C-alpha distance (Angstrom), angle and dihedral (degrees) to the residues before:
residue distance angle dihedral
M1 . . .
A2 3.77 . .
S3 3.80 112.6 .
K4 3.76 132.9 -168.5
V5 3.79 114.3 -141.9
V6 3.81 126.0 -158.2
C7 3.78 124.7 -150.9
D8 3.80 127.0 -132.5
G9 3.79 91.6 -86.4
G10 3.75 92.9 55.5
A11 3.81 97.6 -112.9
P12 3.83 114.9 127.8
L13 3.76 115.6 -108.8
S14 3.76 117.1 -116.4
G15 3.77 115.1 -86.8
V16 3.75 136.3 -1.2
F17 3.82 120.0 -97.3
D18 3.75 137.1 -166.1
V19 3.81 109.1 -117.9
S20 3.80 92.0 -167.7
T21 3.82 90.7 70.9
P22 3.89 106.9 79.5
N23 3.77 98.2 -153.2
I24 3.79 94.6 47.6
W25 3.80 89.6 44.4
Q26 3.83 92.5 53.8
A27 3.76 92.0 46.7
S28 3.75 92.2 48.3
V29 3.80 92.8 49.6
K30 3.75 89.6 54.2
K31 3.76 99.7 43.2
S32 3.79 107.8 21.4
L33 3.73 109.3 28.5
C34 3.76 97.0 66.7
D35 3.80 92.8 -106.2
F36 3.81 96.7 -72.0
D37 3.80 112.4 -169.1
A38 3.85 92.4 -148.6
I39 3.73 137.8 14.5
V40 3.80 118.4 -156.8
V41 3.81 114.7 -161.2
G42 3.79 109.6 -153.6
S43 3.79 128.8 23.8
G44 3.79 100.3 -134.3
I45 3.80 114.7 135.7
G46 3.79 91.2 -87.0
G47 3.80 93.2 52.2
L48 3.81 91.9 45.5
T49 3.82 90.9 48.7
C50 3.76 92.1 50.7
A51 3.79 92.1 46.7
S52 3.79 92.6 46.9
L53 3.83 92.9 53.6
L54 3.80 92.3 46.1
A55 3.83 91.6 48.0
K56 3.82 90.6 49.6
H57 3.81 89.3 56.1
R58 3.84 90.4 51.4
F59 3.79 98.2 -102.5
K60 3.78 111.4 146.6
V61 3.79 103.6 -120.6
L62 3.83 133.2 -166.6
V63 3.80 117.6 -165.5
L64 3.80 116.6 -165.2
E65 3.86 119.6 -164.2
Q66 3.81 125.9 178.4
H67 3.87 93.7 -157.9
F68 3.81 122.8 79.3
Q69 3.82 90.9 -113.5
V70 3.79 137.3 32.7
G71 3.78 128.3 -113.1
G72 3.79 110.1 67.6
F73 3.80 106.7 -151.1
C74 3.82 87.9 -6.6
S75 3.76 92.9 73.9
S76 3.82 142.5 88.3
F77 3.81 136.8 -135.5
K78 3.81 136.1 -166.9
R79 3.78 131.8 -128.6
R80 3.76 124.7 177.8
G81 3.78 94.2 -19.7
F82 3.84 96.0 -46.4
T83 3.82 125.2 108.3
F84 3.81 117.7 -138.6
T85 3.82 131.4 -166.0
S86 3.83 115.0 -123.3
G87 3.81 93.6 -150.7
V88 3.76 120.8 -50.0
E89 3.77 113.6 91.3
D90 3.82 107.9 138.4
V91 3.84 117.9 41.7
S92 3.79 119.6 -167.1
G93 3.80 129.9 -162.4
V94 3.78 94.7 39.9
D95 3.80 95.4 134.2
D96 3.78 104.4 38.8
G97 3.76 106.8 -12.5
K98 3.79 133.7 86.8
T99 3.81 92.8 -66.4
G100 3.78 91.0 52.2
R101 3.78 92.3 48.0
L102 3.83 89.5 52.3
L103 3.77 92.4 51.0
K104 3.85 89.8 49.7
A105 3.80 92.4 48.2
L106 3.81 90.7 52.5
D107 3.81 93.9 41.6
L108 3.81 92.1 -119.2
K109 3.82 125.4 146.5
K110 3.77 121.2 -121.7
D111 3.83 93.0 -144.9
D112 3.80 90.6 56.5
L113 3.80 92.6 58.8
F114 3.83 112.0 24.3
V115 3.79 142.9 45.1
L116 3.80 125.1 -161.2
N117 3.81 112.1 -105.1
R118 3.76 123.8 -126.6
R119 3.81 118.3 -150.4
L120 3.78 136.4 -153.2
F121 3.82 116.6 -152.9
V122 3.77 123.5 -174.4
I123 3.80 115.4 -156.0
G124 3.77 111.5 176.7
D125 3.81 104.8 -58.7
K126 3.83 92.7 -17.7
K127 3.78 124.3 98.5
L128 3.78 118.5 -160.8
I129 3.81 125.0 -168.1
L130 3.77 113.5 -161.8
D131 3.77 121.7 -162.8
G132 3.83 96.4 -159.2
T133 3.81 97.2 -103.4
K134 3.76 129.4 107.4
E135 3.79 94.5 -121.7
G136 3.81 90.2 47.0
T137 3.82 90.1 53.2
I138 3.86 91.8 48.2
S139 3.82 92.2 47.0
A140 3.82 93.8 50.0
L141 3.76 94.8 45.3
C142 3.78 95.1 44.1
A143 3.79 90.4 52.1
A144 3.79 89.7 52.5
F145 3.82 96.8 40.6
P146 3.86 106.1 27.6
D147 3.80 94.0 166.2
A148 3.83 90.9 58.8
A149 3.84 96.0 45.1
D150 3.84 94.4 115.5
A151 3.79 92.2 47.3
I152 3.82 92.7 47.4
R153 3.83 92.8 53.0
A154 3.81 93.0 43.2
F155 3.80 92.4 50.9
L156 3.78 94.3 48.7
D157 3.77 90.7 44.8
E158 3.81 88.5 57.7
V159 3.80 91.3 45.4
D160 3.81 89.4 52.3
S161 3.74 91.8 48.7
V162 3.83 94.0 49.9
L163 3.77 92.4 44.1
H164 3.76 94.0 54.3
G165 3.80 97.7 35.3
K166 3.79 95.0 -117.1
D167 3.85 95.9 144.3
P168 3.84 120.5 31.9
E169 3.81 92.0 -169.0
L170 3.76 92.3 52.5
L171 3.82 89.5 49.6
K172 3.77 89.9 54.0
N173 3.78 89.4 51.8
W174 3.79 92.1 52.9
K175 3.75 91.1 48.3
S176 3.80 91.6 51.9
V177 3.87 98.1 57.5
K178 3.77 137.3 51.2
Y179 3.73 118.3 -105.3
Q180 3.78 91.9 -113.5
E181 3.80 90.1 60.9
K182 3.82 89.5 56.0
L183 3.74 91.5 50.5
D184 3.83 91.6 49.6
Q185 3.77 90.0 47.5
F186 3.80 93.8 58.3
F187 3.80 107.6 26.3
R188 3.75 140.3 49.4
E189 3.76 95.5 176.3
P190 3.84 114.3 95.0
E191 3.82 89.3 -153.7
L192 3.80 92.7 58.9
K193 3.79 92.2 46.9
A194 3.82 89.6 50.2
F195 3.81 89.1 48.3
F196 3.77 94.1 55.0
C197 3.76 89.4 46.6
S198 3.82 93.4 52.0
L199 3.80 94.0 100.5
L200 3.80 98.0 43.6
G201 3.78 87.5 106.4
Y202 3.80 85.2 82.7
M203 3.78 87.8 67.5
G204 3.79 99.0 36.9
A205 3.79 92.2 -135.7
K206 3.81 140.3 97.6
A207 3.79 125.6 -106.9
D208 3.86 93.3 -105.4
Q209 3.80 91.7 51.4
V210 3.81 102.1 58.4
P211 3.82 135.4 58.3
A212 3.74 111.7 -104.0
A213 3.80 92.3 -123.6
S214 3.81 93.6 58.9
V215 3.81 90.8 58.2
V216 3.84 93.5 57.3
G217 3.79 99.4 74.5
A218 3.80 97.5 29.8
C219 3.78 99.0 47.1
L220 3.79 118.8 -3.6
S221 3.84 94.9 51.9
Y222 3.77 87.6 75.6
F223 3.83 89.0 66.3
V224 3.78 93.0 49.6
V225 3.84 108.5 35.6
G226 3.77 99.4 10.7
G227 3.81 133.9 -131.6
Y228 3.78 126.2 -93.3
Y229 3.81 135.6 -138.2
P230 3.80 118.2 -147.3
K231 3.76 113.5 -106.6
G232 3.79 109.9 -114.1
G233 3.80 89.6 13.0
P234 3.80 130.0 -69.4
Q235 3.82 92.1 -69.2
H236 3.77 88.3 69.6
V237 3.81 91.1 59.7
A238 3.87 92.4 47.4
D239 3.83 91.9 46.8
M240 3.82 89.9 48.4
L241 3.82 91.3 54.8
R242 3.81 90.6 45.8
D243 3.81 90.9 52.7
Y244 3.82 89.3 46.9
V245 3.82 90.0 57.2
T246 3.82 94.1 48.5
E247 3.80 93.5 43.3
H248 3.83 87.5 56.0
G249 3.75 95.7 52.6
G250 3.82 101.0 -87.6
T251 3.79 130.0 124.1
V252 3.79 126.4 -130.0
M253 3.84 118.8 -166.9
T254 3.81 125.2 -171.4
R255 3.81 124.1 -165.2
A256 3.85 85.9 36.3
R257 3.77 108.7 127.0
V258 3.78 118.7 -169.2
D259 3.83 126.1 -158.0
C-alpha cells in the first residue's frame, strides 16, 4: 500500500513510496523518513510504551497508527454523550509491578494517572465490597465466612509472600502444584474456592490446569495490592504516552496504515 509520511514539522515528505517493497522501504527510511532510529507500527499500549522508552533515551521514533486515535484497547470512545472503555478497565502492577516500573522509568506519577478500583462481589446471598487492599479483602471475606477466617488470612499471606518474593521455598512450593491443589489445601467452602477463581478468565484456564504460582500475579494480586482504573478513562493514559513521545522528539501519526 502506498503511504504518505509527514516529518516532524508537519510538511509532507516528497513522494509516495510502497512500504511492501523491502529495498524501496530501506532506501526511503534512510533518505526520506528523516533518519528515524526506530519505527513502531501500531499505537497500542505496547507500541506506545516501547516508543516512549526509546524516545526517553533520545532515539528518534516514528509511530504509525491506522486508526484516528492512539491506544488500541487502551482507549475510549463516545456515543450519545456517554464515554465507553474499549477494553482496559483494571490495571495491575501499578505499585510495584511492570506498570509501576514503566511509570518510574518515565518519571510519571501514579496518582496523576490511576485510581484504585473498588469491587462488588455477589456470592449467593452475600455481597462483598472490596477496597483493593489486602486487609480490606480479608476483612470483607472474614465477615462473610467467619468460620474460615484463619484460612482466608493464611491463604492471602502466602499469596502476598509469593507475589513479593519474600520466601523462595514457598515460591517453589506454589510452582510445584496446580492452583486447585492450593485451594483444596486451604478451603472447604465451595463459595470461597469459586471466589478465588473469579479472575481466572484472565488466564483462560481452569484451576486444575495451571500452576498455582502463575495465578498469583495474573489473578490473585488484585486481592492483595488491588487493580487500578485510568483517571479520565484509558484514552487519557494513551494520549499521555503519545504526548511523551512527541515531547521527546518523536513523531506519532494517526490515519497512517502500513502494509
